[in-house]
C-alpha positions in Angstrom: 7.9 -28.7 23.2 7.7 -27.3 26.8 6.4 -23.8 27.6 9.8 -23.0 29.0 11.4 -23.8 25.7 8.8 -21.7 23.9 9.3 -18.8 26.2 12.9 -18.2 25.3 16.2 -19.5 24.3 19.3 -18.3 26.1 21.4 -15.5 24.7 24.1 -18.0 23.7 21.6 -20.2 21.8 20.0 -17.2 20.2 23.4 -16.0 18.9 24.3 -19.4 17.7 21.0 -19.8 15.8 21.1 -16.3 14.3 24.8 -16.8 13.3 23.9 -19.9 11.4 20.9 -18.3 9.7 22.6 -15.1 8.8 25.7 -17.0 7.7 23.8 -19.1 5.2 21.7 -16.1 4.0 24.8 -14.0 3.6 26.7 -16.7 1.6 23.6 -16.8 -0.6 23.7 -13.1 -1.1 27.3 -13.3 -2.1 26.3 -16.0 -4.4 24.0 -13.7 -6.3 26.9 -11.3 -7.1 29.2 -14.2 -7.8 26.7 -15.6 -10.4 26.4 -12.2 -12.1 30.2 -11.7 -12.1 30.9 -15.2 -13.6 28.1 -15.5 -16.1 27.5 -11.8 -17.0 29.7 -8.7 -17.2 30.5 -6.1 -14.5 27.7 -3.8 -15.7 25.2 -6.5 -14.7 26.7 -6.3 -11.2 26.5 -2.5 -11.5 22.8 -2.8 -12.3 22.3 -5.0 -9.3 24.0 -2.4 -7.2 21.9 0.4 -8.6 18.8 -1.6 -7.9 19.9 -2.0 -4.3 20.6 1.7 -4.1 17.1 2.6 -5.3 15.2 -0.1 -3.4 17.1 0.1 -0.1 16.3 3.6 1.2 12.7 3.5 0.1 11.8 0.1 1.6 13.8 0.8 4.7 11.8 4.0 5.3 8.5 2.5 4.5 9.2 -0.5 6.8 9.2 2.1 9.6 11.5 0.0 11.7 8.4 -2.1 12.7 10.4 -5.2 13.6 12.5 -3.2 16.1 9.4 -1.8 17.7 7.7 -5.2 17.6 10.6 -7.1 19.1 10.8 -4.7 22.1 7.1 -4.4 22.7 7.3 -6.5 25.8 4.3 -4.8 27.4 2.0 -5.7 24.5 1.1 -2.1 23.6 0.2 -3.2 20.1 -0.8 -6.6 18.8 0.4 -8.7 15.9 -2.4 -7.7 13.6 -1.5 -4.0 13.9 2.1 -4.6 12.8 1.0 -7.1 10.1 -1.6 -4.7 8.6 0.6 -1.6 8.7 3.4 -3.5 6.9 1.0 -4.5 4.1 0.2 -0.8 3.5 3.8 0.5 3.8 5.2 -2.3 1.5 2.6 -1.5 -1.1 3.5 2.2 -1.0 7.2 1.4 -1.2 6.7 -0.7 -4.3 4.8 1.9 -6.1 7.4 4.6 -5.3 10.2 2.4 -6.5 8.5 1.6 -9.7 7.9 5.3 -10.3 11.5 6.3 -9.6 13.0 3.5 -11.6 11.0 4.7 -14.7 12.9 8.0 -14.5 16.4 6.7 -14.4 17.0 6.3 -18.1 18.1 2.7 -17.8 15.7 1.3 -20.4 12.9 -1.3 -20.1 15.4 -4.1 -19.2 16.9 -2.2 -16.2 13.5 -0.9 -15.1 12.1 -4.5 -15.1 15.0 -5.8 -13.1 14.5 -3.2 -10.4 10.7 -3.8 -10.4 11.2 -7.6 -9.9 13.8 -7.1 -7.1 11.4 -4.6 -5.4 8.6 -7.1 -5.5 10.9 -9.8 -3.9 11.8 -7.3 -1.2 8.1 -6.5 -0.5 7.4 -10.1 0.1 10.4 -10.4 2.4 9.0 -7.4 4.2 5.9 -9.5 5.1 8.2 -12.3 6.4 9.9 -9.6 8.5 6.7 -9.1 10.5 6.6 -12.7 11.4 10.3 -12.5 12.3 9.5 -9.7 14.7 6.9 -11.9 16.4 9.5 -14.7 16.6 12.1 -12.3 18.1 9.6 -11.0 20.6 9.2 -14.6 21.8 13.0 -15.2 21.7 12.6 -17.7 18.9 15.6 -16.8 16.9 15.8 -20.4 15.8 12.6 -19.8 13.7 14.2 -16.8 12.1 17.4 -18.7 11.4 15.6 -21.6 9.7 13.6 -19.2 7.5 16.9 -17.6 6.3 18.5 -20.9 5.8 15.6 -21.9 3.5 15.1 -18.6 1.6 18.7 -17.8 0.9 19.8 -21.0 -0.8 16.4 -21.4 -2.6 16.7 -17.9 -4.0 20.3 -18.5 -5.0 19.4 -21.8 -6.7 16.5 -20.3 -8.7 18.5 -17.1 -9.5 21.5 -19.2 -10.8 19.2 -21.4 -12.9 17.6 -18.4 -14.5 20.9 -16.7 -15.3 22.6 -19.8 -16.5 19.9 -21.1 -18.8 18.7 -17.7 -20.2 21.4 -15.1 -19.5 18.6 -12.8 -18.5 18.8 -11.0 -15.2 15.1 -10.6 -15.1 14.5 -14.3 -15.1 17.0 -14.7 -12.2 15.1 -12.0 -10.3 11.9 -14.0 -10.8 13.6 -16.8 -8.9 14.0 -14.5 -5.9 10.3 -13.7 -5.9 9.4 -17.4 -5.9 11.8 -18.2 -3.1 10.5 -15.3 -0.9 6.9 -16.2 -1.5 7.5 -19.9 -0.8 9.1 -19.3 2.6 6.5 -16.7 3.6 3.5 -18.9 2.9 4.9 -22.4 3.8 7.1 -21.5 6.8 6.8 -18.0 8.3 3.0 -17.9 8.2 2.5 -21.4 9.5 4.8 -20.9 12.5 3.5 -17.5 13.2 -0.1 -18.9 13.5 1.1 -21.5 15.9 3.0 -19.0 18.0 0.1 -16.6 18.2 -1.9 -19.3 20.0 0.6 -19.5 22.8 1.5 -17.1 25.6 4.3 -14.7 25.4 7.3 -15.0 27.7 6.1 -13.9 31.1 2.4 -14.1 30.3 0.1 -16.5 32.2 -2.2 -17.1 29.2 -2.3 -16.6 25.5 -2.7 -13.0 24.2 -6.1 -13.9 22.7 -7.6 -14.4 26.2 -6.9 -10.8 27.0 -8.4 -9.3 23.9 -10.2 -11.8 21.6 -10.5 -10.8 18.0 -8.5 -10.0 14.9 -5.6 -8.3 16.7 -3.9 -11.6 17.2 -4.9 -13.1 13.9 -3.0 -13.2 10.6 -5.4 -10.9 8.8 -5.7 -7.3 7.7 -7.2 -5.3 10.5 -7.5 -1.5 10.7 -8.2 0.7 13.6 -7.5 4.3 12.6 -6.7 5.6 16.1 -4.4 2.7 17.0 -2.6 2.7 13.6 -2.0 6.4 13.8 -0.6 6.0 17.3 1.7 3.2 16.1 2.9 5.2 13.1 3.7 8.2 15.4 5.7 5.9 17.6 7.7 4.1 14.9 8.1 7.0 12.5 11.5 7.9 14.0 12.6 4.3 13.3 11.5 4.7 9.7 13.7 7.8 9.4 16.5 5.9 11.1 16.2 3.0 8.6 16.3 5.2 5.5 19.3 7.2 6.9 21.0 3.9 7.7 20.5 2.8 4.2 21.7 6.1 2.7 25.0 5.7 4.7 25.9 3.0 2.3 24.1 4.3 -0.8 25.4 7.8 -0.8 28.9 6.5 -1.5 27.3 4.3 -4.2 25.6 7.2 -5.8 28.8 9.2 -5.8 30.9 6.3 -7.2 28.4 5.8 -10.1 28.3 9.6 -10.7 32.1 10.1 -10.8 33.4 6.7 -11.7 30.7 5.1 -13.8 28.7 1.9 -13.8 31.6 -0.5 -14.0 33.3 1.1 -11.0 29.9 0.8 -9.2 29.9 -2.9 -10.1 33.3 -3.4 -8.4 32.3 -1.3 -5.4 29.0 -3.3 -5.0 30.9 -6.6 -5.0 33.4 -5.4 -2.4 30.8 -3.7 -0.1 28.7 -6.9 -0.2 31.4 -8.4 2.0 31.3 -5.4 4.3 27.5 -5.4 4.4 27.6 -9.2 5.1 29.8 -8.8 8.2 27.8 -5.8 9.5 24.5 -7.7 9.0 25.9 -10.6 11.0 26.9 -8.2 13.9 23.5 -6.4 13.7 21.6 -9.7 13.8 23.7 -10.9 16.8 22.9 -7.7 18.6 19.2 -8.0 17.9 19.2 -11.5 19.4 19.6 -9.7 22.8 17.1 -7.0 22.2 14.1 -8.6 24.0 16.3 -9.6 27.0 17.7 -6.1 27.2 14.3 -4.5 26.9 13.2 -6.6 29.9 16.3 -5.3 31.7 15.3 -1.7 31.1 11.7 -2.4 32.0 12.9 -3.8 35.3 15.3 -0.9 35.9 18.1 -3.5 36.1 21.3 -1.7 35.2 23.6 -4.7 36.0 21.6 -6.9 33.6 21.9 -4.4 30.8 25.6 -3.8 31.4 26.3 -7.5 31.3 24.5 -7.9 28.0 26.3 -4.9 26.5 29.6 -6.2 27.6 28.9 -9.6 26.0 27.8 -7.9 22.8 31.0 -5.7 22.8 33.2 -8.8 23.1 31.4 -10.4 20.2 31.8 -7.2 18.1 35.5 -7.1 18.8 36.0 -10.7 17.8 34.1 -10.3 14.6 36.0 -7.1 13.7 39.4 -8.7 14.4 38.4 -11.8 12.4 37.3 -9.8 9.4 40.5 -7.7 9.3 42.7 -10.8 9.7 41.0 -12.7 6.9 41.0 -9.7 4.5 44.7 -9.1 5.2 45.8 -12.7 4.8 43.5 -13.9 2.0 41.8 -10.9 0.4 43.0 -11.5 -3.1 42.2 -15.2 -3.0 38.7 -14.6 -1.6 37.8 -12.0 -4.3 39.1 -14.3 -7.0 37.2 -17.3 -5.7 33.9 -15.5 -5.1 33.9 -13.2 -8.1 36.6 -13.2 -10.8 40.4 -12.6 -11.1 40.1 -8.9 -12.0 38.4 -8.3 -8.6 41.5 -9.3 -6.8 43.1 -6.0 -7.8 40.9 -4.4 -5.2 42.1 -6.4 -2.2 43.5 -3.3 -0.5 40.0 -1.8 -0.7 38.5 -4.9 0.9 41.0 -4.5 3.8 39.9 -0.9 4.4 36.3 -2.0 4.3 36.9 -4.6 7.0 38.5 -1.9 9.2 35.3 0.1 8.7 33.3 -3.0 9.5 35.2 -3.5 12.8 34.0 0.0 14.0 30.6 -0.7 12.7 30.3 -4.0 14.5 30.7 -2.4 17.9 28.3 0.4 17.0 25.7 -2.1 15.8 26.1 -4.2 19.0 25.9 -1.3 21.4 23.1 0.6 19.7 20.8 -2.2 20.9 20.9 -0.5 24.2 19.3 2.6 22.7 16.7 0.6 20.9 15.9 -1.6 23.9 15.4 1.5 26.0 13.0 2.6 23.2 14.9 5.8 22.8 13.9 6.0 19.2 14.4 9.7 18.8 18.0 9.4 20.1 18.4 6.6 17.6 17.2 9.0 14.9 19.7 11.8 15.9 22.4 9.2 15.7 21.7 8.4 12.1 21.2 12.0 11.1 24.7 12.7 12.3 25.9 9.6 10.4 24.3 10.7 7.1 25.7 14.2 7.4 29.2 12.7 7.8 28.7 10.3 4.9 27.5 13.1 2.6 30.4 15.5 3.4 33.0 12.7 3.3 31.7 11.4 0.0 32.0 14.9 -1.6 35.5 15.4 -0.3 37.0 11.9 -0.8 35.3 10.0 -3.7 35.8 12.5 -6.6 39.6 12.7 -6.2 40.3 9.2 -4.8 37.7 6.9 -6.3 37.0 3.6 -4.7 39.9 4.2 -2.2 38.1 7.4 -1.1 34.8 5.5 -0.8 36.4 3.0 1.5 37.6 5.8 3.7 34.1 7.3 3.8 32.8 4.2 5.4 35.6 4.2 8.0 34.9 7.8 9.0 31.1 7.1 9.2 31.5 3.9 11.2 33.9 5.6 13.7 31.6 8.6 14.1 28.7 6.2 14.7 30.6 4.3 17.4 31.4 7.5 19.3 27.8 8.6 19.3 26.5 5.2 20.4 28.9 5.0 23.3 27.9 8.5 24.5 24.1 7.7 24.1 24.4 4.5 26.1 26.3 6.2 28.9 23.3 8.7 29.2 20.6 6.0 29.0 22.4 3.8 31.6 22.7 6.6 34.0 18.9 6.7 34.3 18.8 3.1 35.7 19.2 2.4 39.4 19.0 -1.4 39.6 
């Protein structure tokens, strides 16, 4: 493998790889819900959705957006060991908080155990995410894609086996833990160690020659001054992450409160398709993050504009495809993936795909804000989104149920797009190249 190959894949190849990886992983995520809907009742899907609603905001905040900061740290301000060590601490804190909160929900030992096991699987995935940040920094989206193509199907297989043979959601969740741990230890860690011995794109020598020691090793290292500095820098990203998670989970909380666990089960299944499409768009956008960060560092406005234009076209294509598929085959898709009773909500799925179309463009173009390392602007963006989500949920979900929840997501996504366009216009105005 040549150094040129290691230094970076083209944007087109990055997008192709991440599309494959995300596609396989997303199908696997749908598969988890499909297994629950086919072998258990809708309340099991509701418990799964409740677990996501509890785990999501806490882990997203405690992750502190480290991967975003890591992937755009083209100047080498912090080393891999700093990101790796901080993630160990934050994942541990997140797990303890989730376990504590779950014990207060009144869902019994069974429900509490399901949430605990899913939280542990997410903590392990969080450690993989640090290696994926390293891969992304070096434009090795193919490494990330392969990891997802391994972890998703393996987790689905083990989850399905556990549910099928025991009818116990806890056993299925254990399969997710095994899959996450296997990929972390046998794939991510091994490739990460290999990559740390090589130079970054644009470096003449490996990072270790500049500062030998544990900073470039896969080991827990702690320098109080450096870690405090890193936390201060990424803290806005942590707030962004939790607010981004709450944009989806506030409607979930409201649906469960006003409509019950069964309605939450249906909403969770439907929004899995929405989340899948937005995750794909977000992943495609992040495939250009390192290249765009170099463009900002070089004060190259034309380079950044070209990348934003390409991402915008991708966002439009994804949005149009989602709407067309939901309109033409929504009922058939819901019946095939879940069960016949889910097909009654095909009109909700269509509305969710309209929301996703707005979200795709926002996700693509917010990479400009991230690549410029305007993390506080990114935070303001999500504060505005969460305020809109909260108000819209109060106004629309109690009287209109799942239909109102779908309109909440449309309103939030449209608001987000307007903000992102305005922020990018301001950031680009500062560039002269």
